[in-house]
C-alpha positions as protocol buffer text, in pm:
chain_id: "A"
residue {
  index: 1
  type: MET
  ca { x: 0 y: 0 z: 0 }
}
residue {
  index: 2
  type: ALA
  ca { x: 156 y: 331 z: -108 }
}
residue {
  index: 3
  type: ALA
  ca { x: 156 y: 625 z: 131 }
}
residue {
  index: 4
  type: GLU
  ca { x: 53 y: 961 z: -9 }
}
residue {
  index: 5
  type: GLY
  ca { x: 319 y: 1230 z: -2 }
}
residue {
  index: 6
  type: VAL
  ca { x: 600 y: 981 z: 58 }
}
residue {
  index: 7
  type: LYS
  ca { x: 877 y: 951 z: -196 }
}
residue {
  index: 8
  type: VAL
  ca { x: 1188 y: 740 z: -201 }
}
residue {
  index: 9
  type: LEU
  ca { x: 1519 y: 918 z: -254 }
}
residue {
  index: 10
  type: ALA
  ca { x: 1863 y: 761 z: -281 }
}
residue {
  index: 11
  type: VAL
  ca { x: 2065 y: 980 z: -48 }
}
residue {
  index: 12
  type: GLY
  ca { x: 2414 y: 833 z: -28 }
}
residue {
  index: 13
  type: ASN
  ca { x: 2672 y: 914 z: 234 }
}
residue {
  index: 14
  type: LEU
  ca { x: 2673 y: 1237 z: 434 }
}
residue {
  index: 15
  type: GLN
  ca { x: 3014 y: 1321 z: 293 }
}
residue {
  index: 16
  type: VAL
  ca { x: 3202 y: 1218 z: -20 }
}
residue {
  index: 17
  type: ASN
  ca { x: 3543 y: 1306 z: -161 }
}
residue {
  index: 18
  type: VAL
  ca { x: 3619 y: 1360 z: -530 }
}
residue {
  index: 19
  type: SER
  ca { x: 3994 y: 1361 z: -589 }
}
residue {
  index: 20
  type: GLY
  ca { x: 4277 y: 1222 z: -797 }
}
residue {
  index: 21
  type: ALA
  ca { x: 4537 y: 1314 z: -1056 }
}
residue {
  index: 22
  type: THR
  ca { x: 4414 y: 1537 z: -1335 }
}
residue {
  index: 23
  type: PRO
  ca { x: 4508 y: 1482 z: -1702 }
}
residue {
  index: 24
  type: SER
  ca { x: 4825 y: 1651 z: -1828 }
}
residue {
  index: 25
  type: ALA
  ca { x: 4626 y: 1796 z: -2121 }
}
residue {
  index: 26
  type: CYS
  ca { x: 4412 y: 1999 z: -1878 }
}
residue {
  index: 27
  type: ASN
  ca { x: 4504 y: 2076 z: -1520 }
}
residue {
  index: 28
  type: MET
  ca { x: 4225 y: 2330 z: -1478 }
}
residue {
  index: 29
  type: HIS
  ca { x: 3965 y: 2322 z: -1201 }
}
residue {
  index: 30
  type: THR
  ca { x: 4162 y: 2103 z: -960 }
}
residue {
  index: 31
  type: ASP
  ca { x: 4052 y: 2342 z: -685 }
}
residue {
  index: 32
  type: LYS
  ca { x: 3692 y: 2230 z: -747 }
}
residue {
  index: 33
  type: LEU
  ca { x: 3768 y: 1876 z: -628 }
}
residue {
  index: 34
  type: GLY
  ca { x: 3767 y: 1782 z: -259 }
}
residue {
  index: 35
  type: ASP
  ca { x: 3522 y: 1704 z: 20 }
}
residue {
  index: 36
  type: PHE
  ca { x: 3150 y: 1748 z: -43 }
}
residue {
  index: 37
  type: VAL
  ca { x: 2876 y: 1728 z: 221 }
}
residue {
  index: 38
  type: ARG
  ca { x: 2520 y: 1629 z: 143 }
}
residue {
  index: 39
  type: LEU
  ca { x: 2273 y: 1914 z: 188 }
}
residue {
  index: 40
  type: LYS
  ca { x: 2007 y: 1759 z: 407 }
}
residue {
  index: 41
  type: GLY
  ca { x: 1656 y: 1790 z: 273 }
}
residue {
  index: 42
  type: GLN
  ca { x: 1774 y: 1924 z: -62 }
}
residue {
  index: 43
  type: GLU
  ca { x: 1753 y: 1729 z: -383 }
}
residue {
  index: 44
  type: ILE
  ca { x: 1784 y: 1799 z: -749 }
}
residue {
  index: 45
  type: ASN
  ca { x: 1652 y: 1579 z: -1029 }
}
residue {
  index: 46
  type: GLY
  ca { x: 1554 y: 1313 z: -774 }
}
residue {
  index: 47
  type: THR
  ca { x: 1899 y: 1274 z: -619 }
}
residue {
  index: 48
  type: ALA
  ca { x: 2079 y: 1432 z: -326 }
}
residue {
  index: 49
  type: LEU
  ca { x: 2267 y: 1758 z: -368 }
}
residue {
  index: 50
  type: TYR
  ca { x: 2619 y: 1805 z: -227 }
}
residue {
  index: 51
  type: LYS
  ca { x: 2817 y: 2119 z: -141 }
}
residue {
  index: 52
  type: LYS
  ca { x: 3194 y: 2150 z: -132 }
}
residue {
  index: 53
  type: LYS
  ca { x: 3307 y: 2253 z: 214 }
}
residue {
  index: 54
  type: ASP
  ca { x: 3371 y: 2629 z: 246 }
}
residue {
  index: 55
  type: SER
  ca { x: 3283 y: 2690 z: -119 }
}
residue {
  index: 56
  type: ASP
  ca { x: 3004 y: 2767 z: -364 }
}
residue {
  index: 57
  type: VAL
  ca { x: 3088 y: 2449 z: -561 }
}
residue {
  index: 58
  type: ARG
  ca { x: 2817 y: 2180 z: -585 }
}
residue {
  index: 59
  type: LEU
  ca { x: 2794 y: 1813 z: -688 }
}
residue {
  index: 60
  type: TRP
  ca { x: 2470 y: 1692 z: -849 }
}
residue {
  index: 61
  type: GLN
  ca { x: 2322 y: 1456 z: -1106 }
}
residue {
  index: 62
  type: ALA
  ca { x: 2145 y: 1566 z: -1425 }
}
residue {
  index: 63
  type: SER
  ca { x: 2024 y: 1343 z: -1710 }
}
residue {
  index: 64
  type: GLY
  ca { x: 2233 y: 1043 z: -1604 }
}
residue {
  index: 65
  type: ASN
  ca { x: 2556 y: 1240 z: -1554 }
}
residue {
  index: 66
  type: TRP
  ca { x: 2722 y: 1371 z: -1238 }
}
residue {
  index: 67
  type: TYR
  ca { x: 2849 y: 1729 z: -1243 }
}
residue {
  index: 68
  type: ILE
  ca { x: 3071 y: 1948 z: -1027 }
}
residue {
  index: 69
  type: GLY
  ca { x: 3004 y: 2314 z: -1089 }
}
residue {
  index: 70
  type: PRO
  ca { x: 2888 y: 2646 z: -944 }
}
residue {
  index: 71
  type: ALA
  ca { x: 2564 y: 2671 z: -744 }
}
residue {
  index: 72
  type: SER
  ca { x: 2414 y: 2874 z: -1031 }
}
residue {
  index: 73
  type: LYS
  ca { x: 2430 y: 2567 z: -1260 }
}
residue {
  index: 74
  type: VAL
  ca { x: 2279 y: 2312 z: -1019 }
}
residue {
  index: 75
  type: GLY
  ca { x: 2038 y: 2079 z: -1197 }
}
residue {
  index: 76
  type: LYS
  ca { x: 2170 y: 2163 z: -1541 }
}
residue {
  index: 77
  type: MET
  ca { x: 2397 y: 1962 z: -1767 }
}
residue {
  index: 78
  type: ALA
  ca { x: 2685 y: 2203 z: -1711 }
}
residue {
  index: 79
  type: GLY
  ca { x: 2987 y: 2230 z: -1487 }
}
residue {
  index: 80
  type: TRP
  ca { x: 3364 y: 2216 z: -1467 }
}
residue {
  index: 81
  type: TRP
  ca { x: 3366 y: 1839 z: -1414 }
}
residue {
  index: 82
  type: ARG
  ca { x: 3134 y: 1563 z: -1531 }
}
residue {
  index: 83
  type: CYS
  ca { x: 3106 y: 1188 z: -1514 }
}
residue {
  index: 84
  type: ARG
  ca { x: 2879 y: 999 z: -1751 }
}
residue {
  index: 85
  type: ASP
  ca { x: 2747 y: 749 z: -1501 }
}
residue {
  index: 86
  type: GLY
  ca { x: 2385 y: 705 z: -1397 }
}
residue {
  index: 87
  type: ALA
  ca { x: 2463 y: 588 z: -1041 }
}
residue {
  index: 88
  type: ARG
  ca { x: 2196 y: 709 z: -799 }
}
residue {
  index: 89
  type: ILE
  ca { x: 2455 y: 814 z: -539 }
}
residue {
  index: 90
  type: PRO
  ca { x: 2796 y: 969 z: -616 }
}
residue {
  index: 91
  type: GLU
  ca { x: 3007 y: 720 z: -422 }
}
residue {
  index: 92
  type: CYS
  ca { x: 2878 y: 444 z: -653 }
}
residue {
  index: 93
  type: VAL
  ca { x: 3001 y: 620 z: -968 }
}
residue {
  index: 94
  type: LYS
  ca { x: 3237 y: 393 z: -1164 }
}
residue {
  index: 95
  type: GLY
  ca { x: 3262 y: 596 z: -1484 }
}
residue {
  index: 96
  type: CYS
  ca { x: 3552 y: 819 z: -1584 }
}
residue {
  index: 97
  type: TRP
  ca { x: 3544 y: 1179 z: -1463 }
}
residue {
  index: 98
  type: GLU
  ca { x: 3617 y: 1446 z: -1723 }
}
residue {
  index: 99
  type: VAL
  ca { x: 3730 y: 1806 z: -1679 }
}
residue {
  index: 100
  type: GLY
  ca { x: 3628 y: 2078 z: -1924 }
}
residue {
  index: 101
  type: ASP
  ca { x: 3852 y: 2353 z: -2056 }
}
residue {
  index: 102
  type: GLY
  ca { x: 3573 y: 2551 z: -2223 }
}
residue {
  index: 103
  type: LYS
  ca { x: 3625 y: 2380 z: -2560 }
}
residue {
  index: 104
  type: GLU
  ca { x: 3641 y: 2007 z: -2489 }
}
residue {
  index: 105
  type: TRP
  ca { x: 3628 y: 1746 z: -2216 }
}
residue {
  index: 106
  type: HIS
  ca { x: 3948 y: 1572 z: -2099 }
}
residue {
  index: 107
  type: ARG
  ca { x: 3938 y: 1228 z: -1938 }
}
residue {
  index: 108
  type: ALA
  ca { x: 4072 y: 1217 z: -1582 }
}
residue {
  index: 109
  type: GLU
  ca { x: 4120 y: 842 z: -1535 }
}
residue {
  index: 110
  type: GLN
  ca { x: 4255 y: 878 z: -1180 }
}
residue {
  index: 111
  type: VAL
  ca { x: 3976 y: 1096 z: -1036 }
}
residue {
  index: 112
  type: ARG
  ca { x: 3737 y: 903 z: -811 }
}
residue {
  index: 113
  type: CYS
  ca { x: 3446 y: 972 z: -583 }
}
residue {
  index: 114
  type: THR
  ca { x: 3475 y: 789 z: -253 }
}
residue {
  index: 115
  type: GLU
  ca { x: 3260 y: 789 z: 53 }
}
residue {
  index: 116
  type: PHE
  ca { x: 3373 y: 924 z: 386 }
}
residue {
  index: 117
  type: VAL
  ca { x: 3340 y: 639 z: 632 }
}
residue {
  index: 118
  type: MET
  ca { x: 3220 y: 734 z: 976 }
}
residue {
  index: 119
  type: PRO
  ca { x: 3381 y: 559 z: 1272 }
}
residue {
  index: 120
  type: ARG
  ca { x: 3208 y: 225 z: 1313 }
}
residue {
  index: 121
  type: LEU
  ca { x: 3091 y: 55 z: 1627 }
}
residue {
  index: 122
  type: MET
  ca { x: 3105 y: -314 z: 1690 }
}
residue {
  index: 123
  type: LEU
  ca { x: 2833 y: -460 z: 1907 }
}
residue {
  index: 124
  type: LYS
  ca { x: 2919 y: -798 z: 2048 }
}
residue {
  index: 125
  type: GLY
  ca { x: 2904 y: -1017 z: 2353 }
}
residue {
  index: 126
  type: ALA
  ca { x: 2630 y: -1183 z: 2549 }
}
residue {
  index: 127
  type: THR
  ca { x: 2459 y: -1032 z: 2851 }
}
residue {
  index: 128
  type: PRO
  ca { x: 2218 y: -1194 z: 3095 }
}
residue {
  index: 129
  type: GLU
  ca { x: 1925 y: -1340 z: 2907 }
}
residue {
  index: 130
  type: ASP
  ca { x: 2079 y: -1220 z: 2578 }
}
residue {
  index: 131
  type: ARG
  ca { x: 1880 y: -900 z: 2610 }
}
residue {
  index: 132
  type: HIS
  ca { x: 2153 y: -644 z: 2541 }
}
residue {
  index: 133
  type: GLN
  ca { x: 2487 y: -605 z: 2372 }
}
residue {
  index: 134
  type: VAL
  ca { x: 2779 y: -385 z: 2476 }
}
residue {
  index: 135
  type: ALA
  ca { x: 2910 y: -137 z: 2222 }
}
residue {
  index: 136
  type: HIS
  ca { x: 3282 y: -76 z: 2192 }
}
residue {
  index: 137
  type: GLN
  ca { x: 3431 y: 179 z: 1955 }
}
residue {
  index: 138
  type: THR
  ca { x: 3678 y: 37 z: 1706 }
}
residue {
  index: 139
  type: SER
  ca { x: 3979 y: 221 z: 1573 }
}
residue {
  index: 140
  type: GLY
  ca { x: 4023 y: 321 z: 1209 }
}
residue {
  index: 141
  type: THR
  ca { x: 3765 y: 379 z: 945 }
}
residue {
  index: 142
  type: HIS
  ca { x: 3719 y: 21 z: 832 }
}
residue {
  index: 143
  type: MET
  ca { x: 3650 y: -288 z: 1030 }
}
residue {
  index: 144
  type: ASP
  ca { x: 3674 y: -648 z: 921 }
}
residue {
  index: 145
  type: PRO
  ca { x: 3390 y: -841 z: 1086 }
}
residue {
  index: 146
  type: SER
  ca { x: 3573 y: -1167 z: 1017 }
}
residue {
  index: 147
  type: SER
  ca { x: 3856 y: -1062 z: 1250 }
}
residue {
  index: 148
  type: PHE
  ca { x: 3667 y: -1163 z: 1563 }
}
residue {
  index: 149
  type: SER
  ca { x: 3472 y: -1466 z: 1668 }
}
residue {
  index: 150
  type: PRO
  ca { x: 3137 y: -1391 z: 1827 }
}
residue {
  index: 151
  type: PRO
  ca { x: 2948 y: -1622 z: 2058 }
}
residue {
  index: 152
  type: CYS
  ca { x: 2666 y: -1617 z: 1804 }
}
residue {
  index: 153
  type: PRO
  ca { x: 2682 y: -1478 z: 1447 }
}
residue {
  index: 154
  type: LEU
  ca { x: 2351 y: -1301 z: 1492 }
}
residue {
  index: 155
  type: SER
  ca { x: 2474 y: -1114 z: 1798 }
}
residue {
  index: 156
  type: ILE
  ca { x: 2699 y: -886 z: 1592 }
}
residue {
  index: 157
  type: ILE
  ca { x: 2574 y: -563 z: 1448 }
}
residue {
  index: 158
  type: ILE
  ca { x: 2771 y: -283 z: 1286 }
}
residue {
  index: 159
  type: VAL
  ca { x: 2622 y: 61 z: 1334 }
}
residue {
  index: 160
  type: SER
  ca { x: 2725 y: 388 z: 1169 }
}
residue {
  index: 161
  type: SER
  ca { x: 2688 y: 734 z: 1314 }
}
residue {
  index: 162
  type: LEU
  ca { x: 2643 y: 638 z: 1679 }
}
residue {
  index: 163
  type: LEU
  ca { x: 2897 y: 865 z: 1844 }
}
residue {
  index: 164
  type: LEU
  ca { x: 3062 y: 758 z: 2167 }
}
residue {
  index: 165
  type: ALA
  ca { x: 3371 y: 898 z: 2333 }
}
residue {
  index: 166
  type: PRO
  ca { x: 3675 y: 665 z: 2311 }
}
residue {
  index: 167
  type: GLY
  ca { x: 3646 y: 391 z: 2569 }
}
residue {
  index: 168
  type: GLN
  ca { x: 3282 y: 471 z: 2641 }
}
residue {
  index: 169
  type: ALA
  ca { x: 3035 y: 186 z: 2624 }
}
residue {
  index: 170
  type: ARG
  ca { x: 2661 y: 202 z: 2577 }
}
residue {
  index: 171
  type: HIS
  ca { x: 2409 y: -73 z: 2626 }
}
residue {
  index: 172
  type: VAL
  ca { x: 2169 y: -106 z: 2337 }
}
residue {
  index: 173
  type: PRO
  ca { x: 1897 y: -361 z: 2273 }
}
residue {
  index: 174
  type: ALA
  ca { x: 2010 y: -664 z: 2080 }
}
residue {
  index: 175
  type: LEU
  ca { x: 1862 y: -726 z: 1739 }
}
residue {
  index: 176
  type: ARG
  ca { x: 1760 y: -1085 z: 1675 }
}
residue {
  index: 177
  type: ARG
  ca { x: 1608 y: -1250 z: 1372 }
}
């Protein structure tokens, strides 16, 4: 049953980074690459809109292409950078980024969009009556769940964006299937 006024939007990560070596034929607009944060509640052409930190530069999708350009061009098929890839979120883009010099587009094979990974939490361990798990912050930005052996495979949950001070633990309800 569909709910009126509800729409589904692929939002992607809160922050992405577009960076890499630019082509020797065109080293323009390298200052437009960098960290972009998703503008909460704002979308363009059915996808999330991103803003470069401390800048007027935006990242958006238009007609199956991703663009990096000025805020005045948002939603249009125009910008300093483009990537012909219809991915719904920028960190899933696999196509080749291109930089424009005003006359033609130059392939930038080394430029990539990657997601910013929030610190992860690992929830593991049994408590009385298996009602709760203890959360411990892990170090680094990636965690390999196969590097530990839980008492029960279903008692492990990885959660993003739950912020705890280092060494702080929080009891949270266990999720069971």
